[in-house]
C-alpha positions as CSV (number, residue, x, y, z in Angstrom):
1,X,137.8,26.0,145.1
2,X,138.4,22.8,146.8
3,X,136.1,21.5,149.2
4,X,138.8,21.5,151.8
5,X,139.6,25.0,151.4
6,X,135.9,26.0,151.6
7,X,135.3,23.9,154.7
8,X,138.4,25.6,156.3
9,X,136.8,28.8,155.9
10,X,139.4,30.2,153.5
11,X,138.3,33.6,152.3
12,X,137.6,33.7,148.5
13,X,138.3,37.2,147.1
14,X,137.4,38.6,143.5
15,X,138.5,41.7,141.7
16,X,135.8,44.3,142.1
17,X,135.5,45.0,138.5
18,X,134.1,41.4,137.6
19,X,130.8,42.8,139.1
20,X,130.6,45.1,136.1
21,X,131.9,42.6,133.4
22,X,129.7,42.9,130.2
23,X,128.3,39.9,128.4
24,X,131.0,39.7,125.8
25,X,133.6,39.4,128.7
26,X,135.0,43.0,128.5
27,X,135.0,45.7,131.3
28,X,134.2,49.3,131.2
29,X,136.6,51.9,132.5
30,X,138.3,51.3,135.9
31,X,136.7,54.5,137.3
32,X,133.4,52.8,137.5
33,X,134.7,50.1,140.0
34,X,137.4,51.9,141.8
35,X,140.7,52.9,139.9
36,X,142.7,50.4,141.9
37,X,140.2,47.5,141.0
38,X,140.7,46.1,144.5
39,X,139.2,42.8,145.9
40,X,135.9,41.8,147.1
41,X,135.2,39.0,149.5
42,X,132.7,36.4,148.3
43,X,131.0,35.1,151.4
44,X,128.7,32.1,151.1
45,X,125.3,32.1,152.2
46,X,124.9,29.0,154.6
47,X,121.5,28.3,153.2
48,X,122.5,28.3,149.6
49,X,125.2,25.7,149.5
50,X,124.0,22.9,147.2
51,X,125.7,19.7,146.0
52,X,125.1,19.5,142.1
53,X,122.9,16.5,141.4
54,X,123.7,16.5,137.8
55,X,127.3,16.5,138.0
56,X,129.1,13.1,137.4
57,X,131.9,13.9,140.0
58,X,131.0,15.4,143.4
59,X,130.8,19.1,143.0
60,X,128.7,21.9,145.0
61,X,127.7,25.4,144.2
62,X,127.6,28.3,146.8
63,X,125.6,31.4,146.3
64,X,127.7,34.2,147.7
65,X,127.4,37.7,148.8
66,X,130.0,40.2,147.5
67,X,131.2,42.2,150.3
68,X,133.9,45.0,150.7
69,X,136.8,44.0,152.5
70,X,135.6,46.4,155.3
71,X,132.4,44.1,155.6
72,X,129.7,46.0,154.1
73,X,127.8,44.8,151.1
74,X,129.2,46.1,147.7
75,X,127.2,48.6,145.9
76,X,127.9,46.7,142.8
77,X,126.2,43.5,144.0
78,X,122.8,43.1,142.7
79,X,122.0,40.5,145.5
80,X,123.3,43.2,147.8
81,X,120.9,45.7,146.4
82,X,117.9,43.4,146.8
83,X,118.9,42.7,150.4
84,X,119.0,46.5,151.0
85,X,115.6,46.9,149.6
86,X,114.3,44.1,151.9
87,X,115.8,45.8,154.9
88,X,113.9,49.0,154.1
89,X,110.8,47.3,154.2
90,X,111.5,45.4,157.4
91,X,112.5,49.0,159.0
92,X,108.7,49.7,158.4
93,X,107.6,46.5,159.9
94,X,106.8,45.1,156.4
95,X,107.9,42.0,154.4
96,X,107.6,41.8,150.8
97,X,106.3,38.3,149.3
98,X,107.1,37.5,145.7
99,X,106.8,34.8,143.2
100,X,108.4,34.6,139.7
101,X,106.9,32.9,136.5
102,X,109.9,31.9,134.2
103,X,109.3,30.9,130.6
104,X,112.2,29.4,128.4
105,X,112.7,27.4,125.2
106,X,114.2,24.2,124.7
107,X,115.9,23.7,121.3
108,X,118.0,21.2,119.5
109,X,121.8,22.2,119.6
110,X,122.5,25.2,117.5
111,X,126.2,25.2,116.2
112,X,125.7,28.1,113.7
113,X,124.4,31.3,115.3
114,X,123.7,32.7,111.8
115,X,120.9,30.1,111.7
116,X,117.4,30.1,113.5
117,X,116.9,28.0,116.5
118,X,114.9,24.7,115.8
119,X,112.9,22.5,118.4
120,X,114.1,19.1,118.9
121,X,113.0,16.2,116.8
122,X,110.1,14.4,118.6
123,X,109.2,10.7,119.1
124,X,107.3,10.9,115.9
125,X,110.4,11.9,113.9
126,X,109.0,15.6,113.4
127,X,109.9,18.9,114.9
128,X,107.1,20.6,116.8
129,X,105.4,23.4,114.7
130,X,103.7,25.3,117.4
131,X,100.4,23.4,117.8
132,X,101.4,22.2,121.3
133,X,100.5,25.2,123.5
134,X,99.1,24.1,126.9
135,X,99.0,20.3,125.6
136,X,99.7,17.3,127.8
137,X,101.3,15.5,124.9
138,X,104.7,14.2,125.4
139,X,105.3,13.4,121.7
140,X,108.2,16.2,121.8
141,X,110.5,13.5,123.3
142,X,111.4,15.9,126.3
143,X,110.1,13.6,129.0
144,X,113.4,12.2,130.2
145,X,114.9,15.8,130.1
146,X,111.9,17.0,132.4
147,X,112.1,14.1,134.6
148,X,115.8,14.9,135.4
149,X,114.9,18.6,135.9
150,X,112.1,17.7,138.4
151,X,114.5,15.4,140.2
152,X,117.3,18.0,140.4
153,X,114.9,20.6,141.5
154,X,113.9,18.5,144.4
155,X,117.6,17.8,145.2
156,X,118.2,21.6,145.3
157,X,115.0,22.2,147.3
158,X,113.3,24.2,144.6
159,X,109.5,23.9,145.2
160,X,107.5,24.1,141.9
161,X,104.0,25.0,141.6
162,X,103.0,24.3,138.0
163,X,104.8,23.4,134.7
164,X,103.3,23.9,131.5
165,X,104.0,24.2,127.8
166,X,103.6,28.0,126.6
167,X,102.5,29.5,123.6
168,X,105.7,29.4,121.5
169,X,107.3,26.4,119.6
170,X,109.0,24.2,122.3
171,X,108.4,27.1,124.9
172,X,107.6,26.3,128.6
173,X,106.9,28.0,131.7
174,X,107.4,27.2,135.4
175,X,105.8,29.0,138.3
176,X,107.8,28.9,141.6
177,X,106.1,29.1,144.9
178,X,105.7,32.6,146.4
179,X,108.1,33.5,149.3
180,X,110.8,35.8,150.5
181,X,112.2,37.7,147.7
182,X,115.8,36.9,148.4
183,X,114.9,33.2,148.5
184,X,112.9,33.7,145.2
185,X,115.7,35.3,143.4
186,X,118.2,32.6,144.5
187,X,115.7,29.9,143.3
188,X,115.2,31.6,140.1
189,X,118.9,31.9,139.4
190,X,119.5,28.1,140.4
191,X,116.7,27.0,138.3
192,X,118.0,28.8,135.1
193,X,121.5,27.3,135.9
194,X,119.9,23.9,136.3
195,X,118.0,24.1,133.0
196,X,121.1,24.7,131.0
197,X,123.2,21.9,132.8
198,X,120.8,19.4,132.5
199,X,119.9,20.3,128.9
200,X,123.5,19.8,127.9
201,X,123.5,16.2,129.4
202,X,120.5,15.4,127.2
203,X,121.9,17.0,123.9
204,X,119.6,19.9,124.1
205,X,119.8,23.7,124.3
206,X,117.9,25.8,126.7
207,X,117.5,29.4,125.7
208,X,116.3,32.3,128.1
209,X,116.5,34.9,125.7
210,X,113.6,37.3,125.9
211,X,112.9,36.8,122.0
212,X,114.8,33.8,120.5
213,X,112.3,33.1,117.4
214,X,110.7,35.6,115.0
215,X,106.9,35.5,114.8
216,X,106.8,33.8,118.1
217,X,105.9,34.9,121.6
218,X,109.0,35.8,123.8
219,X,109.8,34.7,127.1
220,X,109.1,36.7,130.3
221,X,109.9,36.5,134.1
222,X,106.7,38.1,135.4
223,X,107.0,39.1,139.2
224,X,104.0,38.7,141.6
225,X,104.3,41.1,144.5
226,X,102.5,41.5,147.9
227,X,103.5,42.9,151.2
228,X,102.6,41.5,154.6
229,X,103.0,42.9,158.1
230,X,106.0,41.2,159.9
231,X,104.1,40.8,163.1
232,X,100.7,39.5,161.9
233,X,101.5,38.1,158.4
234,X,98.6,40.1,157.4
235,X,98.4,41.1,153.7
236,X,98.5,45.0,153.7
237,X,97.0,45.3,150.3
238,X,93.5,44.3,151.6
239,X,91.7,45.8,154.7
240,X,89.5,44.0,157.1
241,X,86.6,44.0,154.7
242,X,88.5,42.6,151.8
243,X,88.6,45.8,150.0
244,X,92.0,47.4,148.4
245,X,93.9,49.6,150.8
246,X,95.6,52.9,150.4
247,X,99.0,51.1,150.6
248,X,97.9,48.9,147.8
249,X,97.2,52.1,145.5
250,X,100.3,53.7,146.7
251,X,102.4,50.7,145.8
252,X,101.0,50.8,142.3
253,X,101.7,54.4,142.0
254,X,105.3,53.6,142.8
255,X,105.4,51.0,140.2
256,X,104.2,53.3,137.6
257,X,106.6,56.2,138.7
258,X,109.5,53.9,138.2
259,X,109.0,51.7,135.3
260,X,110.3,53.9,132.5
261,X,113.3,54.9,134.7
262,X,113.9,51.2,135.4
263,X,113.2,49.7,132.1
264,X,116.8,49.0,131.4
265,X,116.8,46.9,134.5
266,X,113.9,44.8,133.7
267,X,114.9,44.5,130.0
268,X,118.7,44.5,129.9
269,X,119.7,43.4,126.5
270,X,119.2,44.5,122.9
271,X,116.9,41.4,122.3
272,X,114.7,42.3,125.2
273,X,113.0,44.9,123.0
274,X,112.3,42.4,120.3
275,X,109.7,40.9,122.8
276,X,108.4,44.1,123.9
277,X,108.2,45.8,120.6
278,X,106.1,42.8,119.2
279,X,103.9,42.1,122.2
280,X,102.2,38.9,122.6
281,X,100.9,39.5,126.0
282,X,104.1,41.3,126.9
283,X,103.0,44.9,127.4
284,X,105.7,47.7,127.1
285,X,103.6,50.3,129.3
286,X,103.0,51.3,132.9
287,X,99.3,51.0,132.8
288,X,97.4,48.7,135.4
289,X,94.3,46.8,135.3
290,X,92.4,44.1,137.0
291,X,93.1,40.9,135.1
292,X,94.1,42.4,131.8
293,X,97.1,40.9,130.3
294,X,97.8,44.0,127.9
295,X,98.6,46.1,131.1
296,X,102.1,46.2,132.2
297,X,101.0,46.0,135.9
298,X,98.2,43.3,136.1
299,X,96.1,42.7,139.3
300,X,95.3,38.9,139.0
301,X,91.9,37.7,140.2
302,X,92.3,36.3,143.5
303,X,90.9,36.4,147.1
304,X,91.6,39.5,149.3
305,X,94.3,37.5,151.2
306,X,96.2,36.8,148.0
307,X,95.8,40.4,146.5
308,X,99.0,41.1,144.7
309,X,100.5,43.2,141.8
310,X,102.1,41.3,138.7
311,X,104.9,43.2,137.0
312,X,104.8,41.8,133.5
313,X,107.8,43.8,131.9
314,X,110.8,41.8,133.0
315,X,111.8,39.1,130.4
316,X,113.6,35.7,131.1
317,X,116.9,37.4,130.4
318,X,116.5,39.9,133.2
319,X,118.9,39.4,136.4
320,X,116.2,38.1,139.0
321,X,118.0,40.0,141.9
322,X,118.1,43.4,140.1
323,X,114.4,42.9,138.6
324,X,113.0,42.0,141.9
325,X,114.8,44.8,143.7
326,X,113.8,47.4,141.1
327,X,110.2,46.4,141.3
328,X,110.1,46.5,145.0
329,X,112.0,49.6,145.3
330,X,109.6,51.3,143.1
331,X,106.6,50.1,145.1
332,X,108.1,51.3,148.5
333,X,108.9,54.6,147.0
334,X,105.3,54.9,146.1
335,X,104.2,54.0,149.5
336,X,106.6,56.3,151.3
337,X,105.5,59.2,149.1
338,X,101.8,58.2,149.1
339,X,101.7,58.2,145.2
340,X,98.5,57.8,143.6
341,X,98.3,55.6,140.5
342,X,96.3,56.5,137.2
343,X,92.9,55.3,136.7
344,X,92.8,51.4,136.0
345,X,92.2,50.4,132.4
346,X,90.2,47.6,131.1
347,X,89.5,46.0,127.5
348,X,91.3,47.6,124.7
349,X,93.0,50.6,125.4
350,X,95.5,53.4,124.0
351,X,98.6,53.8,126.1
352,X,98.8,57.4,127.3
353,X,102.1,59.0,126.6
354,X,103.0,59.4,130.1
355,X,102.7,55.7,130.8
356,X,104.7,54.4,127.7
357,X,108.1,52.9,128.1
358,X,111.2,53.0,126.3
359,X,111.2,50.6,123.4
360,X,115.0,50.3,122.7
361,X,118.0,49.6,124.8
362,X,119.5,52.9,123.8
363,X,116.4,54.8,125.0
364,X,116.0,52.7,128.0
365,X,119.8,53.4,129.0
366,X,119.6,57.1,128.4
367,X,116.4,57.3,130.7
368,X,118.2,55.4,133.4
369,X,121.3,57.6,133.2
370,X,119.3,60.7,133.6
371,X,117.0,59.2,136.4
372,X,117.4,60.9,140.0
373,X,115.1,58.3,141.2
374,X,117.5,55.4,140.2
375,X,120.4,57.0,141.7
376,X,118.4,57.7,144.9
377,X,117.3,54.1,145.3
378,X,120.3,52.3,144.0
379,X,123.2,54.7,144.4
380,X,125.1,56.6,141.8
381,X,127.9,54.1,141.6
382,X,125.7,51.2,140.8
383,X,123.7,53.1,138.1
384,X,126.8,54.7,136.5
385,X,128.6,51.3,136.6
386,X,125.6,49.4,135.0
387,X,125.1,51.9,132.4
388,X,128.7,51.9,131.3
389,X,128.7,48.1,131.1
390,X,125.5,48.0,129.0
391,X,126.7,50.6,126.8
392,X,129.7,48.6,126.0
393,X,127.2,45.8,124.9
394,X,125.0,48.0,122.9
395,X,128.1,49.4,121.0
396,X,129.2,45.8,120.3
397,X,125.6,45.1,118.9
398,X,126.0,48.2,116.4
399,X,129.4,47.0,115.4
400,X,127.8,44.1,113.5
401,X,125.6,44.3,110.4
402,X,122.7,42.1,110.4
403,X,121.4,39.9,107.7
404,X,118.3,41.9,107.2
405,X,120.4,44.9,106.6
406,X,122.3,43.0,103.8
407,X,119.1,41.5,102.5
408,X,116.9,44.5,102.3
409,X,119.1,47.6,102.0
410,X,122.0,46.4,99.9
411,X,119.9,46.8,96.8
412,X,118.6,50.2,97.4
413,X,119.9,53.3,95.4
């Protein structure tokens, strides 16, 4: 909308069904968002209004809440769902603290989706071949791109911890500083948007698919989680002697209780399971461990004040609001019901059947559809609407025949 209209406080309304629009652009049946398909109000968060530094003409972006016209948050809003989870913690005198690690690939333009992605041509005239993990070399020619990324992050108020070249070909990772979950979800969303916009200016393509390349590690969005007392700012996962508390155990127990039911929220696309079923430190399990990257729930080595639980299931393709909300809601459920976790695992291990997770989108959606826990924590309207939208996407995928099927199966008798 125009700057004048925005500054005048003109109300911006949006059809309710847009919150269930699937990634191909279509919508599930109107019964999932109200048969009248009435309007919602988009209410800008005053703390999240940003002039866009990469735009040649003055433009701004405002992150909005989707509220019903009666004033309450829409049940279909993922940002609203996260705010409700945070409020439930606050009612107990607690505040969750999170940080996200986001991985992504930087590729040359890909005009033919039937062809694999390729890294950009570097300063030496060659394309990276996968030998640059954790390197400080800049021969990939991406320094001008990253320089503008850093400047745009500063302009948007996005503090960064570390940037690094990850394991994959032309794959990178950023660690955002820990803080309030809603702020981190906003920052993760803004950073992904920034990446894609700046990449286009530099003739590049940034891809946040979970698994864009075969035989290469996928891209995750690990979520680090701790809880502090609102009054004292004390980490409730550690006692006065620096030892793990009962609340720490119960939080892990809740994570384990919800991970299988919530897999479709952490891994929302068909491609998500390419990453999980070919694990390069991307475990598809609800085991927990001290500093073992093969576990879906990892306790990183840290001092007692920084004791936290890392959820390693979400991919870079996950909705940050929904993934953080689901992870924190599961942990709070464990605290409220004093759930005990399984025994911690170390070293190489076999995943017990009760801690294995769905390994296809179809299986994950069926698990979500049957989950009473998901409906209890997020509401029946949201879960049924999400299931309907994602089922449309899965059906669209199955409407296409892949090159593998033509290459391998056509010759079979």
